[in-house]
TORGU-123139 format. One record per atom (N, C-alpha, C, O): x, y, z; residue in three letters; residue number from 1; chain. Coordinates in pm, whole numbers. Layout:
      px      py      pz  type  seq  mol
       X       Y       Z   ALA  NUM    A
...
//
This chain:
      px      py      pz  type  seq  mol
    1138    1149   -1422   MET    1    A
    1191    1017   -1447   MET    1    A
    1080     914   -1421   MET    1    A
    1011     921   -1319   MET    1    A
    1065     820   -1513   GLN    2    A
     969     713   -1494   GLN    2    A
    1043     583   -1466   GLN    2    A
    1148     556   -1523   GLN    2    A
     985     504   -1376   VAL    3    A
    1043     374   -1341   VAL    3    A
     941     267   -1372   VAL    3    A
     826     275   -1329   VAL    3    A
     981     166   -1448   LYS    4    A
     894      52   -1480   LYS    4    A
     951     -71   -1412   LYS    4    A
    1055    -122   -1455   LYS    4    A
     886    -121   -1306   PRO    5    A
     935    -242   -1238   PRO    5    A
     935    -362   -1332   PRO    5    A
     853    -371   -1424   PRO    5    A
    1025    -453   -1308   LEU    6    A
    1035    -575   -1388   LEU    6    A
     974    -693   -1313   LEU    6    A
     975    -697   -1190   LEU    6    A
     922    -788   -1388   GLY    7    A
     870    -912   -1330   GLY    7    A
     756    -889   -1232   GLY    7    A
     660    -819   -1263   GLY    7    A
     768    -950   -1115   ASP    8    A
     661    -943   -1014   ASP    8    A
     686    -834    -911   ASP    8    A
     648    -849    -795   ASP    8    A
     749    -726    -952   ARG    9    A
     778    -616    -860   ARG    9    A
     680    -500    -881   ARG    9    A
     624    -484    -989   ARG    9    A
     663    -421    -775   ILE   10    A
     578    -302    -783   ILE   10    A
     652    -185    -721   ILE   10    A
     738    -203    -635   ILE   10    A
     618     -64    -765   LEU   11    A
     673      59    -709   LEU   11    A
     564     123    -625   LEU   11    A
     453     146    -673   LEU   11    A
     596     152    -499   VAL   12    A
     499     202    -403   VAL   12    A
     546     336    -350   VAL   12    A
     661     351    -310   VAL   12    A
     455     436    -349   LYS   13    A
     481     565    -287   LYS   13    A
     443     553    -140   LYS   13    A
     329     518    -108   LYS   13    A
     537     581     -52   LEU   14    A
     512     566      92   LEU   14    A
     411     668     140   LEU   14    A
     413     784     100   LEU   14    A
     323     623     227   ILE   15    A
     223     711     288   ILE   15    A
     268     744     428   ILE   15    A
     271     658     516   ILE   15    A
     304     869     448   GLU   16    A
     348     914     579   GLU   16    A
     225     948     663   GLU   16    A
     137    1021     619   GLU   16    A
     222     895     782   GLU   17    A
     112     924     873   GLU   17    A
     163    1011     986   GLU   17    A
     263     979    1050   GLU   17    A
      93    1122    1009   HIS   18    A
     132    1210    1118   HIS   18    A
      84    1147    1249   HIS   18    A
     -36    1128    1271   HIS   18    A
     179    1117    1334   GLU   19    A
     144    1051    1459   GLU   19    A
     155    1148    1575   GLU   19    A
     244    1233    1580   GLU   19    A
      64    1134    1668   ARG   20    A
      73    1211    1791   ARG   20    A
      14    1128    1903   ARG   20    A
     -68    1039    1880   ARG   20    A
      56    1157    2022   THR   21    A
      11    1083    2138   THR   21    A
    -129    1129    2178   THR   21    A
    -182    1225    2122   THR   21    A
    -190    1060    2274   GLN   22    A
    -322    1098    2321   GLN   22    A
    -321    1236    2385   GLN   22    A
    -423    1305    2386   GLN   22    A
    -207    1277    2437   GLY   23    A
    -195    1409    2499   GLY   23    A
    -173    1520    2399   GLY   23    A
    -168    1637    2437   GLY   23    A
    -161    1486    2268   GLY   24    A
    -147    1587    2165   GLY   24    A
      -3    1617    2124   GLY   24    A
      21    1711    2048   GLY   24    A
      92    1539    2174   ILE   25    A
     232    1563    2140   ILE   25    A
     264    1489    2010   ILE   25    A
     238    1370    1998   ILE   25    A
     321    1562    1913   TYR   26    A
     360    1500    1787   TYR   26    A
     491    1425    1803   TYR   26    A
     583    1473    1869   TYR   26    A
     498    1308    1742   ILE   27    A
     618    1225    1748   ILE   27    A
     710    1265    1634   ILE   27    A
     666    1265    1519   ILE   27    A
     837    1300    1661   PRO   28    A
     928    1342    1553   PRO   28    A
     962    1226    1460   PRO   28    A
     951    1109    1498   PRO   28    A
    1002    1259    1336   ASP   29    A
    1032    1159    1235   ASP   29    A
    1141    1062    1280   ASP   29    A
    1138     945    1244   ASP   29    A
    1236    1108    1358   THR   30    A
    1347    1023    1401   THR   30    A
    1302     915    1498   THR   30    A
    1370     813    1512   THR   30    A
    1190     935    1564   ALA   31    A
    1142     838    1662   ALA   31    A
    1036     744    1604   ALA   31    A
     996     647    1669   ALA   31    A
     992     772    1482   LYS   32    A
     887     691    1422   LYS   32    A
     943     567    1355   LYS   32    A
    1059     562    1314   LYS   32    A
     857     467    1344   ASP   33    A
     890     349    1265   ASP   33    A
     869     382    1118   ASP   33    A
     797     476    1083   ASP   33    A
     932     305    1033   LYS   34    A
     916     319     889   LYS   34    A
     771     288     852   LYS   34    A
     715     191     903   LYS   34    A
     708     368     764   PRO   35    A
     569     339     729   PRO   35    A
     555     204     659   PRO   35    A
     646     159     589   PRO   35    A
     442     140     680   GLN   36    A
     419       9     623   GLN   36    A
     302       8     526   GLN   36    A
     255     -99     486   GLN   36    A
     255     125     486   THR   37    A
     150     134     387   THR   37    A
     196     226     275   THR   37    A
     276     318     297   THR   37    A
     145     201     157   GLY   38    A
     182     283      44   GLY   38    A
      81     270     -68   GLY   38    A
      -4     181     -68   GLY   38    A
      93     360    -165   GLU   39    A
       6     359    -282   GLU   39    A
      86     308    -402   GLU   39    A
     197     355    -427   GLU   39    A
      31     214    -473   VAL   40    A
      97     155    -589   VAL   40    A
     105     258    -701   VAL   40    A
       3     313    -743   VAL   40    A
     228     285    -748   VAL   41    A
     252     384    -852   VAL   41    A
     276     316    -988   VAL   41    A
     234     367   -1091   VAL   41    A
     344     201    -987   ALA   42    A
     373     128   -1109   ALA   42    A
     382     -20   -1078   ALA   42    A
     420     -59    -968   ALA   42    A
     348    -102   -1175   VAL   43    A
     353    -247   -1157   VAL   43    A
     432    -312   -1270   VAL   43    A
     435    -262   -1382   VAL   43    A
     496    -423   -1238   GLY   44    A
     569    -499   -1338   GLY   44    A
     473    -582   -1422   GLY   44    A
     352    -581   -1398   GLY   44    A
     527    -652   -1520   ASP   45    A
     442    -730   -1610   ASP   45    A
     442    -879   -1577   ASP   45    A
     405    -961   -1661   ASP   45    A
     484    -915   -1455   GLY   46    A
     486   -1055   -1415   GLY   46    A
     347   -1111   -1392   GLY   46    A
     252   -1037   -1368   GLY   46    A
     336   -1243   -1400   GLU   47    A
     207   -1309   -1382   GLU   47    A
     160   -1306   -1237   GLU   47    A
      40   -1320   -1212   GLU   47    A
     251   -1288   -1143   GLU   48    A
     217   -1291   -1001   GLU   48    A
     165   -1157    -948   GLU   48    A
     121   -1150    -833   GLU   48    A
     168   -1051   -1028   VAL   49    A
     125    -919    -983   VAL   49    A
     -27    -918    -972   VAL   49    A
     -98    -937   -1071   VAL   49    A
     -77    -895    -850   LYS   50    A
    -221    -899    -825   LYS   50    A
    -276    -766    -775   LYS   50    A
    -386    -761    -720   LYS   50    A
    -199    -659    -793   VAL   51    A
    -245    -527    -751   VAL   51    A
    -246    -435    -872   VAL   51    A
    -184    -464    -975   VAL   51    A
    -318    -323    -859   LYS   52    A
    -329    -227    -968   LYS   52    A
    -277     -92    -921   LYS   52    A
    -271     -64    -801   LYS   52    A
    -239      -9   -1016   VAL   53    A
    -194     126    -986   VAL   53    A
    -308     199    -915   VAL   53    A
    -423     193    -957   VAL   53    A
    -273     269    -808   GLY   54    A
    -372     345    -731   GLY   54    A
    -420     275    -606   GLY   54    A
    -477     339    -518   GLY   54    A
    -400     143    -595   GLN   55    A
    -442      71    -475   GLN   55    A
    -345      98    -361   GLN   55    A
    -227     122    -383   GLN   55    A
    -397      92    -238   LYS   56    A
    -313     103    -119   LYS   56    A
    -281     -37     -71   LYS   56    A
    -368    -123     -66   LYS   56    A
    -154     -58     -34   VAL   57    A
    -111    -190      11   VAL   57    A
     -40    -181     145   VAL   57    A
      16     -77     182   VAL   57    A
     -44    -290     217   LEU   58    A
      27    -308     343   LEU   58    A
     139    -406     315   LEU   58    A
     116    -512     256   LEU   58    A
     262    -371     356   PHE   59    A
     376    -456     325   PHE   59    A
     459    -483     449   PHE   59    A
     443    -417     551   PHE   59    A
     548    -582     439   ALA   60    A
     634    -622     551   ALA   60    A
     722    -505     594   ALA   60    A
     759    -420     513   ALA   60    A
     756    -501     722   LYS   61    A
     825    -387     782   LYS   61    A
     959    -354     718   LYS   61    A
     984    -237     690   LYS   61    A
    1044    -448     695   PHE   62    A
    1176    -420     640   PHE   62    A
    1189    -471     497   PHE   62    A
    1296    -515     456   PHE   62    A
    1081    -464     421   ALA   63    A
    1078    -518     285   ALA   63    A
    1122    -413     184   ALA   63    A
    1118    -293     210   ALA   63    A
    1165    -460      69   GLY   64    A
    1188    -375     -46   GLY   64    A
    1316    -294     -44   GLY   64    A
    1397    -301      48   GLY   64    A
    1331    -217    -151   THR   65    A
    1446    -131    -170   THR   65    A
    1398      13    -178   THR   65    A
    1310      45    -258   THR   65    A
    1454     101     -94   GLU   66    A
    1413     240     -94   GLU   66    A
    1468     311    -218   GLU   66    A
    1584     295    -255   GLU   66    A
    1381     391    -281   VAL   67    A
    1416     467    -400   VAL   67    A
    1363     608    -382   VAL   67    A
    1249     627    -340   VAL   67    A
    1446     709    -412   LYS   68    A
    1401     848    -403   LYS   68    A
    1382     899    -545   LYS   68    A
    1477     908    -622   LYS   68    A
    1259     934    -579   LEU   69    A
    1226     988    -711   LEU   69    A
    1181    1131    -692   LEU   69    A
    1073    1156    -637   LEU   69    A
    1261    1225    -737   GLY   70    A
    1232    1365    -712   GLY   70    A
    1251    1392    -564   GLY   70    A
    1358    1367    -509   GLY   70    A
    1148    1441    -499   SER   71    A
    1156    1469    -356   SER   71    A
    1077    1367    -273   SER   71    A
    1068    1380    -151   SER   71    A
    1020    1266    -340   GLU   72    A
     936    1170    -270   GLU   72    A
    1006    1035    -252   GLU   72    A
    1082     991    -339   GLU   72    A
     979     972    -139   ASP   73    A
    1034     840    -111   ASP   73    A
     941     733    -166   ASP   73    A
     820     739    -149   ASP   73    A
    1002     635    -233   HIS   74    A
     928     522    -288   HIS   74    A
     995     393    -242   HIS   74    A
    1107     395    -190   HIS   74    A
     927     284    -263   LEU   75    A
     980     153    -227   LEU   75    A
     953      58    -344   LEU   75    A
     842      52    -396   LEU   75    A
    1056     -15    -383   LEU   76    A
    1044    -116    -487   LEU   76    A
    1027    -250    -417   LEU   76    A
    1119    -297    -349   LEU   76    A
     910    -311    -433   LEU   77    A
     875    -432    -359   LEU   77    A
     851    -550    -452   LEU   77    A
     808    -533    -566   LEU   77    A
     880    -668    -402   SER   78    A
     839    -792    -467   SER   78    A
     698    -823    -419   SER   78    A
     661    -785    -308   SER   78    A
     620    -891    -500   MET   79    A
     484    -926    -457   MET   79    A
     485   -1015    -334   MET   79    A
     386   -1020    -261   MET   79    A
     595   -1086    -308   ASP   80    A
     605   -1169    -188   ASP   80    A
     604   -1085     -61   ASP   80    A
     568   -1134      46   ASP   80    A
     644    -957     -71   ASP   81    A
     650    -869      46   ASP   81    A
     517    -799      75   ASP   81    A
     499    -742     182   ASP   81    A
     425    -803     -20   VAL   82    A
     294    -739      -2   VAL   82    A
     207    -832      82   VAL   82    A
     187    -949      47   VAL   82    A
     156    -779     192   LEU   83    A
      76    -859     285   LEU   83    A
     -74    -849     258   LEU   83    A
    -147    -946     274   LEU   83    A
    -120    -729     217   ALA   84    A
    -263    -710     198   ALA   84    A
    -290    -584     116   ALA   84    A
    -205    -496     105   ALA   84    A
    -410    -578      58   VAL   85    A
    -458    -459      -9   VAL   85    A
    -550    -389      90   VAL   85    A
    -638    -453     148   VAL   85    A
    -532    -259     109   VAL   86    A
    -614    -182     202   VAL   86    A
    -732    -125     126   VAL   86    A
    -714     -51      29   VAL   86    A
    -853    -160     169   GLU   87    A
    -974    -111     104   GLU   87    A
   -1040      -8     193   GLU   87    A
   -1049     -26     314   GLU   87    A
   -1085     101     132   ASP   88    A
   -1152     208     208   ASP   88    A
   -1295     175     236   ASP   88    A
   -1365     253     299   ASP   88    A
//
């Protein structure tokens, strides 16, 4: 299934980060915060869209609408919720 965001919205694939403490203990998924970084999968055709497919973005903690495509979690975000582009 393909999703094409409308207007100034983007579709982001969430990037899960494996977290562990300094002592080497892994933190279970139920105790973790929701990830705040993702990779742009699709972009809308609005004039306010300033990111490209493949870029990594940092977004607000409780932003967007969660969407499950296949077995992967995605987030549908407005450009207002995008805080920064992450550059390697």
